[in-house]
Each structure stands twice: as C-alpha cells, then as structure tokens.
MIZA-923042 format. One record per residue (C-alpha): residue number from 1; residue in one letter; x, y, z. Coordinates in pm, whole numbers, padded with zeros to 5 digits. Layout:
<rs>
R   num   residuo       xx       yy       zz
R   NUM         A        X        Y        Z
...
</rs>
This chain:
<rs>
R   num   residuo       xx       yy       zz
R     1         M    00000    00000    00000
R     2         A    00277    00243    00089
R     3         T    00446    00183   -00245
R     4         I    00127    00256   -00435
R     5         V    00073    00580   -00243
R     6         L    00440    00676   -00293
R     7         F    00433    00624   -00669
R     8         G    00096    00798   -00693
R     9         L    00233    01105   -00518
R    10         L    00545    01100   -00737
R    11         L    00333    01080   -01052
R    12         I    00143    01396   -00961
R    13         G    00468    01584   -00907
R    14         V    00515    01587   -00531
R    15         P    00885    01618   -00428
R    16         I    01050    01291   -00324
R    17         A    01108    01384    00041
R    18         V    00747    01497    00088
R    19         A    00613    01191   -00096
R    20         L    00813    00957    00130
R    21         G    00684    01128    00444
R    22         L    00323    01144    00327
R    23         S    00311    00785    00206
R    24         T    00450    00660    00537
R    25         T    00211    00875    00738
R    26         I   -00092    00775    00532
R    27         T   -00003    00406    00557
R    28         M    00048    00429    00934
R    29         L   -00283    00609    00978
R    30         L   -00473    00350    00775
R    31         F   -00314    00027    00897
R    32         T   -00209    00085    01259
R    33         D   -00402    00178    01567
R    34         Q   -00145    00425    01697
R    35         P   -00263    00780    01768
R    36         T   -00138    01058    01543
R    37         L    00061    01210    01829
R    38         I    00284    00901    01838
R    39         I    00351    00935    01465
R    40         A    00458    01297    01509
R    41         Q    00682    01207    01805
R    42         K    00852    00927    01611
R    43         M    00917    01160    01317
R    44         F    01065    01426    01543
R    45         T    01288    01190    01743
R    46         S    01419    01022    01429
R    47         L    01573    01354    01325
R    48         D    01807    01335    01624
R    49         K    02033    01074    01462
R    50         F    02392    01178    01398
R    51         A    02416    00960    01087
R    52         L    02157    01180    00915
R    53         M    02390    01479    00948
R    54         A    02627    01321    00694
R    55         I    02376    01339    00408
R    56         P    02362    01720    00372
R    57         L    02739    01740    00418
R    58         F    02796    01494    00131
R    59         V    02563    01700   -00089
R    60         L    02748    02018    00008
R    61         A    03086    01857   -00065
R    62         G    02958    01740   -00403
R    63         N    02846    02093   -00486
R    64         F    03186    02231   -00388
R    65         L    03368    01974   -00604
R    66         S    03152    02037   -00908
</rs>
C-alpha cells in the first residue's frame, strides 16, 4: 500500500522527500491503531540521529567539487 501511495504522489509531481513522508504517514494512519501524536513524536525523534547529518554534508561537498 505504501508503495502505491508513494508512486501515486510521485506521478502527480510531489517532491521525493514529501512523498516519502506522506506515504509513510498515510499508511500508518490506515493500517495501525497508533494515535497521530505518536507518529509525530517518532518523526521528530528520528531527526536526532547523527548519521543523518552526513547526508547534507555529502551533498554540500559534491556541490563544492563540481
């Protein structure tokens, strides 16, 4: 289900990052019994990972090198 929602959002022109977030949120809302507050808390706490800091730095380094 999440894949179908993801590709549907991509086909209508939604940016990739937004489409990934929306498809995950929509799938969790439809197929789990967790409240929406838990979904928001999980999204916020997942941003506190140090490994995610490497991604923008690699993009920045690639821009500098090009």
